[in-house]
C-alpha positions in Angstrom: 0.0 0.0 0.0 2.8 2.4 0.8 3.9 2.2 -2.9 0.6 3.8 -3.9 1.5 7.5 -4.4 -2.0 8.6 -3.4 -1.8 6.7 -0.1 1.6 8.2 0.6 0.4 11.7 -0.1 -2.7 11.2 2.0 -0.7 9.9 5.0 1.8 12.8 4.7 -1.0 15.4 4.4 -2.7 14.0 7.5 0.6 13.8 9.4 1.3 17.4 8.7 -2.1 18.3 10.0 -1.4 16.5 13.3 2.0 18.1 13.7 0.5 21.5 13.0 -2.2 20.9 15.5 0.4 20.2 18.2 0.5 16.4 18.5 4.0 16.5 19.9 3.2 19.0 22.6 0.0 17.1 23.5 1.9 13.9 24.0 4.6 15.6 26.1 2.0 17.3 28.3 0.2 14.0 28.8 3.5 12.3 29.9 4.3 15.1 32.3 0.8 15.2 33.8 0.7 11.4 34.2 4.1 11.3 35.8 3.0 14.0 38.2 -0.2 12.2 38.9 1.5 8.9 39.9 4.6 10.5 41.4 3.7 9.6 45.0 2.6 6.2 44.1 5.8 5.4 42.2 8.0 6.6 45.1 6.3 4.3 47.5 6.4 1.5 45.0 10.2 1.7 44.6 10.7 2.1 48.4 8.9 -1.3 48.8 10.4 -3.0 45.7 14.0 -2.2 45.2 14.0 -3.1 41.5 14.6 0.2 39.8 18.0 -0.8 38.4 17.0 -4.4 37.8 15.5 -6.0 34.6 12.1 -7.4 35.6 9.8 -7.2 32.5 12.4 -7.6 29.8 13.1 -3.9 29.8 15.4 -2.8 27.0 16.8 0.1 28.9 17.4 0.6 32.7 17.5 4.0 34.4 19.1 5.1 37.7 16.0 7.1 38.6 12.3 7.1 37.7 12.7 10.6 36.3 15.3 9.4 33.9 12.8 6.9 32.4 10.2 9.7 32.0 12.8 12.0 30.3 13.7 9.2 27.9 10.1 8.8 27.0 9.8 12.5 26.2 13.0 12.4 24.1 11.7 9.4 22.2 8.4 11.2 21.3 10.4 14.2 20.0 12.7 12.1 18.0 9.9 9.9 16.6 7.9 13.0 15.5 10.9 14.3 13.7 11.6 11.0 12.2 8.1 10.5 10.8 8.1 14.1 9.5 11.3 13.5 7.6 10.2 10.1 6.4 6.8 11.1 5.0 8.3 14.3 3.6 11.1 12.4 1.8 8.7 9.9 0.3 6.5 12.8 -0.9 9.4 14.6 -2.5 10.4 11.5 -4.3 7.0 11.1 -6.0 7.2 10.5 -9.7 7.2 13.6 -11.9 3.7 14.4 -13.1 3.3 14.6 -16.9 0.5 16.4 -18.7 -2.1 14.5 -20.5 -1.4 13.7 -24.2 -4.4 12.9 -26.2 -4.4 10.0 -28.8 -6.7 9.1 -31.6 -8.5 6.4 -29.6 -11.7 6.1 -27.8 -11.3 6.5 -24.1 -12.9 5.1 -21.0 -12.9 7.7 -18.2 -12.5 5.6 -15.1 -12.9 6.8 -11.5 -9.9 5.9 -9.4 -12.0 5.3 -6.2 -14.6 2.9 -7.7 -13.1 1.8 -11.0 -16.5 2.7 -12.6 -16.6 4.7 -15.8 -18.3 7.8 -17.1 -21.5 6.8 -18.8 -24.9 8.2 -19.9 -28.1 7.6 -17.9 -30.2 4.9 -19.6 -27.8 4.9 -22.6 -29.7 8.0 -23.9 -28.9 9.9 -27.0 -31.1 12.9 -25.9 -29.7 16.3 -25.1 -29.6 17.2 -21.4 -29.5 13.5 -20.4 -27.5 13.1 -17.2 -24.0 11.6 -17.0 -23.5 8.8 -14.4 -20.9 6.3 -13.4 -21.3 2.7 -14.3 -19.3 -0.5 -14.0 -17.2 -1.1 -17.1 -19.1 -3.1 -19.8 -17.9 -3.8 -23.4 -21.6 -3.8 -24.5 -22.2 -0.2 -23.5 -20.9 2.0 -26.2 -22.1 5.0 -24.1 -18.9 4.4 -22.1 -16.7 5.3 -25.1 -15.6 9.0 -25.3 -13.7 11.0 -27.9 -11.3 13.4 -26.3 -10.3 16.4 -28.4 -8.0 19.3 -27.6 -9.8 22.4 -29.0 -7.3 24.9 -27.7 -4.1 24.7 -25.7 -5.0 22.9 -22.4 -8.7 22.8 -23.2 -10.5 19.6 -24.1 -14.0 18.6 -25.1 -15.4 15.1 -24.3 -17.7 13.7 -27.0 -19.8 10.6 -26.3 -19.4 8.0 -29.1 -23.0 6.9 -28.9 -24.9 10.2 -28.8 -22.4 12.5 -30.4 -23.0 15.0 -27.5 -20.5 16.7 -25.3 -20.1 16.4 -21.5 -21.2 19.7 -20.0 -21.0 21.2 -16.5 -24.0 22.8 -14.9 -22.4 24.4 -11.9 -21.3 23.4 -8.5 -23.0 20.4 -6.8 -25.1 19.9 -10.1 -25.3 16.8 -12.3 -23.3 16.8 -15.5 -25.3 16.5 -18.7 -24.7 15.9 -22.4 -25.4 18.7 -24.9 -24.8 19.5 -28.5 -21.0 20.2 -28.9 -20.0 23.9 -29.0 -16.3 24.8 -28.8 -17.3 28.3 -27.6 -19.2 27.1 -24.6 -16.8 27.1 -21.7 -19.1 24.8 -19.8 -18.2 22.0 -22.3 -14.4 22.6 -22.0 -12.2 20.8 -19.5 -8.7 21.1 -18.2 -7.2 17.7 -17.7 -4.9 18.2 -14.7 -2.4 15.5 -13.5 -2.6 14.9 -9.8 -0.7 11.6 -9.7 1.1 9.6 -12.3 -1.5 8.7 -14.9 -4.3 10.0 -12.7 -6.1 13.3 -13.6 -8.7 15.7 -12.4 -11.2 17.0 -15.0 -11.7 20.7 -14.1 -14.4 22.7 -15.9 -13.1 25.9 -17.6 -16.1 28.0 -16.7 -16.8 27.0 -13.1 -13.4 25.8 -12.0 -15.0 22.8 -10.4 -13.9 19.2 -10.8 -16.0 16.2 -12.0 -16.7 14.1 -8.9 -18.4 10.7 -8.5 -21.0 11.8 -6.0 -20.2 10.6 -2.5 -17.7 8.1 -3.9 -20.5 5.6 -4.5 -19.8 2.5 -6.5 -23.5 2.0 -7.4 -24.3 1.8 -11.1 -26.1 5.0 -12.1 -24.5 7.1 -9.4 -24.6 10.7 -10.6 -21.6 12.7 -11.6 -21.5 16.3 -10.4 -19.3 19.3 -10.4 -17.7 19.9 -7.0 -15.1 22.3 -5.5 -11.8 21.0 -6.8 -9.9 19.0 -4.3 -8.4 16.3 -6.5 -5.3 15.6 -4.5 -7.4 14.7 -1.4 -10.5 13.2 -3.0 -10.2 10.0 -4.9 -13.8 10.5 -6.1 -12.4 13.4 -8.2 -9.5 11.4 -9.6 -9.8 9.7 -13.1 -7.9 7.4 -15.4 -8.2 8.2 -19.1 -7.7 4.7 -20.5 -7.4 4.2 -24.2 -9.6 1.5 -25.6 -8.2 -0.8 -28.4 -10.3 0.9 -31.0 -9.1 4.0 -32.9 -11.3 6.8 -34.0 -11.4 6.5 -37.8 -11.0 9.4 -40.2 -14.1 11.5 -40.6 -14.5 10.5 -44.2 -12.1 7.8 -45.5 -11.2 8.6 -49.2 -9.9 5.1 -49.7 -13.4 3.6 -49.0 -15.6 3.0 -52.1 -18.5 5.3 -52.6 -22.0 3.9 -52.0 -23.8 2.3 -55.0 -27.4 1.2 -54.9 -28.3 -2.1 -56.5 -31.3 -1.5 -58.7 -34.4 -3.5 -57.8 -33.5 -4.1 -54.2 -35.3 -2.7 -51.2 -32.9 -1.8 -48.3 -33.2 -1.9 -44.5 -31.7 1.3 -42.8 -30.1 0.3 -39.6 -28.6 2.7 -37.1 -25.5 1.6 -35.3 -27.0 3.2 -32.1 -29.8 0.7 -32.3 -28.6 -2.2 -34.3 -31.7 -4.3 -33.4 -34.0 -1.8 -35.1 -34.7 -0.5 -38.6 -35.9 2.7 -40.0 -39.6 2.9 -40.7 -42.3 5.7 -40.6 -44.7 6.8 -38.0 -48.0 5.4 -39.0 -50.2 7.1 -36.4 -51.1 9.9 -38.8 -51.0 10.6 -42.5 -48.2 8.9 -44.5 -47.4 12.2 -46.1 -45.2 14.2 -43.7 -44.8 11.2 -41.4 -41.7 11.2 -39.2 -39.0 8.6 -39.8 -38.6 6.4 -36.8 -36.8 3.2 -35.6 -38.8 0.1 -34.8 -38.2 -3.6 -34.3 -38.0 -5.5 -37.6 -41.1 -7.1 -39.0 -40.4 -9.5 -41.8 -41.3 -8.3 -45.3 -43.0 -5.1 -43.9 -43.5 -2.4 -46.5 -42.9 0.5 -44.1 -39.4 -0.8 -43.3 -38.4 -1.2 -46.9 -36.6 1.6 -48.7 -35.7 1.8 -52.4 -32.5 3.8 -52.7 -32.5 5.7 -56.1 -29.5 7.5 -57.5 -30.3 10.9 -58.8 -27.3 13.2 -59.4 -23.9 14.3 -57.9 -23.8 11.4 -55.5 -27.3 12.2 -54.2 -29.9 9.5 -53.6 -33.6 9.4 -52.9 -34.7 7.1 -50.1 -38.1 5.9 -51.2 -40.4 4.3 -48.7 -42.3 1.3 -50.1 -45.3 1.7 -47.8 -45.8 5.5 -47.9 -44.7 5.9 -51.5 -42.9 9.0 -50.4 -39.2 9.9 -50.0 -37.2 10.9 -47.0 -36.9 14.7 -46.7 -35.0 17.2 -44.5 -36.9 20.0 -42.8 -33.8 21.6 -41.4 -31.4 21.2 -38.6 -32.7 20.0 -35.2 -36.0 18.8 -36.7 -37.4 15.4 -37.4 -36.7 13.8 -40.8 -40.0 13.0 -42.6 -41.2 11.5 -45.8 -42.9 13.6 -48.5 -44.1 13.2 -52.1 -41.4 13.3 -54.7 -40.5 16.8 -55.8 -38.0 16.8 -58.6 -36.8 20.3 -57.6 -36.4 19.6 -53.9 -32.7 19.0 -53.0 -33.8 18.5 -49.4 -35.0 15.1 -50.7 -31.5 14.1 -51.7 -29.2 12.3 -49.3 -25.5 11.5 -49.8 -24.2 8.4 -48.1 -20.6 9.2 -47.1 -18.4 6.2 -46.1 -16.9 6.4 -42.5 -16.0 2.7 -42.3 -16.5 -0.5 -44.3 -20.2 -0.8 -45.1 -21.0 2.1 -42.7 -22.2 5.5 -43.8 -23.3 8.9 -42.6 -26.3 10.3 -44.5 -25.7 14.0 -45.3 -28.6 16.1 -46.8 -27.6 17.6 -50.1 -29.4 20.9 -49.5 -28.7 21.6 -45.8 -25.5 19.8 -45.1 -27.0 18.2 -42.0 -26.9 14.6 -41.0 -29.5 11.9 -40.2 -29.0 11.3 -36.5 -30.8 9.0 -34.2 -32.2 10.2 -30.8 -34.5 8.2 -28.6 -35.9 6.1 -31.5 -36.4 9.0 -33.9 -34.4 10.3 -36.8 -33.4 13.9 -36.3 -31.3 16.0 -38.6 -28.3 17.5 -36.8 -25.2 19.5 -37.6 -22.2 17.5 -36.6 -18.8 18.5 -35.3 -17.6 14.9 -35.3 -18.8 12.2 -37.6 -17.3 9.4 -35.6 -20.3 9.0 -33.3 -22.6 6.0 -33.5 -25.9 7.8 -33.7 -24.8 9.2 -37.1 -23.8 5.9 -38.5 -26.0 3.7 -40.8 -25.8 0.3 -42.4 -27.7 0.1 -45.7 -28.5 -3.6 -46.0 -30.2 -5.1 -49.0 -33.4 -6.9 -47.8 -35.6 -8.0 -50.7 -35.4 -7.9 -54.5 -38.2 -6.6 -56.6 -38.2 -9.1 -59.4 -41.3 -7.8 -61.1 -41.0 -7.6 -64.8 -43.6 -6.4 -67.3 -47.1 -7.0 -66.1 -50.1 -7.9 -68.4 -52.8 -5.4 -68.8 -55.6 -8.0 -68.3 -56.2 -6.6 -64.7 -56.2 -3.3 -63.1 -55.2 -4.9 -59.8 -51.6 -4.1 -58.8 -49.4 -7.1 -58.2 -45.7 -7.0 -57.4 -43.2 -9.8 -56.7 -40.3 -9.7 -54.3 -37.5 -12.1 -53.8 -36.6 -12.6 -50.1 -33.2 -13.6 -48.9 -34.5 -17.1 -48.4 -35.1 -17.4 -52.1 -38.8 -17.2 -51.8 -41.1 -15.3 -54.1 -43.5 -13.1 -52.2 -46.4 -11.7 -54.1 -47.7 -8.3 -53.0 -51.4 -8.4 -53.7 -54.4 -6.1 -53.2 -56.1 -6.4 -49.9 -58.8 -9.1 -49.1 -57.3 -11.7 -51.4 -57.6 -15.2 -49.9 -56.9 -18.1 -52.2 -54.5 -17.2 -54.9 -53.4 -19.5 -57.6 -49.8 -19.1 -58.7 -48.4 -20.9 -61.9 -44.8 -20.5 -62.9 -43.8 -21.3 -66.5 -40.5 -21.3 -68.4 -40.2 -19.0 -71.3 -41.0 -22.0 -73.6 -44.3 -22.4 -71.8 -43.5 -25.4 -69.6 -45.4 -25.4 -66.4 -42.8 -25.7 -63.6 -44.9 -24.9 -60.5 -48.5 -24.6 -59.5 -50.1 -24.0 -56.2 -53.1 -22.4 -54.5 -51.8 -20.1 -51.8 -54.1 -19.4 -48.8 -53.7 -16.0 -47.2 -52.1 -17.6 -44.2 -49.1 -18.6 -46.3 -48.2 -15.0 -46.8 -48.5 -15.6 -50.6 -45.0 -17.1 -50.7 -43.6 -19.5 -53.3 -40.3 -21.3 -52.6 -38.2 -21.1 -55.8 -34.9 -22.3 -54.3 -35.1 -25.3 -56.7 -35.3 -23.1 -59.8 -32.0 -22.0 -61.5 -31.2 -18.4 -62.3 -33.2 -17.1 -65.3 -36.3 -15.4 -66.6 -39.7 -16.9 -65.9 -43.4 -16.2 -66.4 -45.7 -16.1 -63.4 -49.4 -16.4 -63.8 -51.4 -15.2 -60.7 -55.2 -15.9 -60.7 -57.1 -13.8 -58.0 -60.7 -12.9 -57.6 -61.5 -13.9 -61.2 -58.7 -11.8 -62.6 -55.5 -13.1 -64.2 -52.2 -11.2 -64.1 -49.0 -12.3 -65.8 -45.6 -11.1 -64.6 -42.2 -11.7 -66.1 -39.8 -12.4 -63.2 -36.0 -12.5 -63.1 -34.2 -14.8 -60.6 -30.6 -13.8 -60.1 
C-alpha cells in the first residue's frame, strides 16, 4: 500500500495536519501530567520494591532514577515525531514527476480511481440534457466510449461516441449532462490536470469545479457532479483516461468506395446506435409528412423497406415502399420526414458518405446536416464529429423486386419480391384469400402450380429453380395477371 502515491500523499498530508495541531506538545504534556499524577505512588512502590535498576519485565533500557525513564520517553516522542516528519516528507518529495495528458486518436474510458466505474450516460440515452452517471465497465455499453479532443491549448472537449453529444457542466453540486457540442461554450471545455502519475482531475473551464463521482458511491447509475476541486485529497475526483483498443477512424475515409445502390432491391436502414431496429415511418397519422422512426424489424413489412434511387452528384432518394414517399429534410434539429417526390427539392437528396466499411453517414444535399438517431427518432443534426454511432448507418439489402412487365388484363396491382430465403412473395391487393400461382419457363413449360391461402403470406419457394427469366401467372378474384420475373 505504501507504494501507492495517493496513499503516501494522504498519509503525509494527515501527518502534517497532526503536527500543525500540536500532537508532539499534546503527548509531552500528557506524559508530564501522568508522571506528576502517579509520582507519590511510584515513590512508595520503589521504596517497597528495590528493583529500579533491575530488569524485571524484559526492559530494553534501565535507568538510575524514575525521572530518567520519564525524560527518555519524552525524548523518544520528540525524535519519533521528527523521524516521521522526515520520512513522510522524503517519500512525498520522491514522488514521480507528473506529466501532462497527451491525447491520442483512440476512444477513451474515463474511469474513476476510487470505484473503477466509468463515465456513462443515464439509460444509454442519446437525448440532449441526459445526465451523466458512473457505471461498471461493460464492453456492451458504447455510451462508455468517449472521444477526447483538444480544441485549444490545455482545453479539451469530451464527446460521447454513442450520442455525439458533449459532457457539459451545470455548476457546483449539479449533475453533468450531455449537450450539442459547442467549442465556444466554456461549460463544455475541461482542463485535464495531472494529480498523480497517470491520474487526472477534470476541471471545468467555466466553473473551476472538478468532476466528482458523488459521495464516492460504486453503485451503477450514481450521478456525476461538479464539485469544489480537491483532487489531491478526494479519490472520487481522480480519473484514469484509459485508451480502448479501437481507434477513432478518419471522418470520411477517401480510400473507402462510394456507396452504390443495386437496382431492384429494397434496403433496410439500420442505425448503429440501435442495431436491433430498422428505419420505418410513424403510421399514427397521415403517411405524407410522417416522421422517420426506428422500430423492431417485421419480416417483409413495407414500411421498413426503402428503395435507394441514385439521382445526381452522389445524391440519392430514399423511397419508402409503404408511404410511397421519399425521405426529406426539414432543417437542422427537426425530425426527418417522408414527403411526395418533388423533382426540384434537393432536401429530398441524401449523400451516403463512407466512414467505415459498409458504414455511412447520411448527409442532406441541401442543408449539409446529417441523419441522426435520438431516442428512436431520426433527427437532422449539424455535426462537429462524424465518428459517433448515432450518425452511422448500415444500408443492408433486404428483398429484391423481381417484377418484370405486367399484363394489362387486370387493373389490380401485383408485385413480386424475392426474399433472402429465395422465396417469391407476391404483394397483392387487400382481401385476397386463395390465390393460384403458376410459374412457367419462357418456352411455356409449367414448372410450379399451387393455390396459396392468405395464411401462407402468398409465398412461393423457388430455391429449386435455377437463375433465369420466368413467367408467373397469378389468378385472383376472377382476374388473371401475368408477370415476367428474373431470378438472379
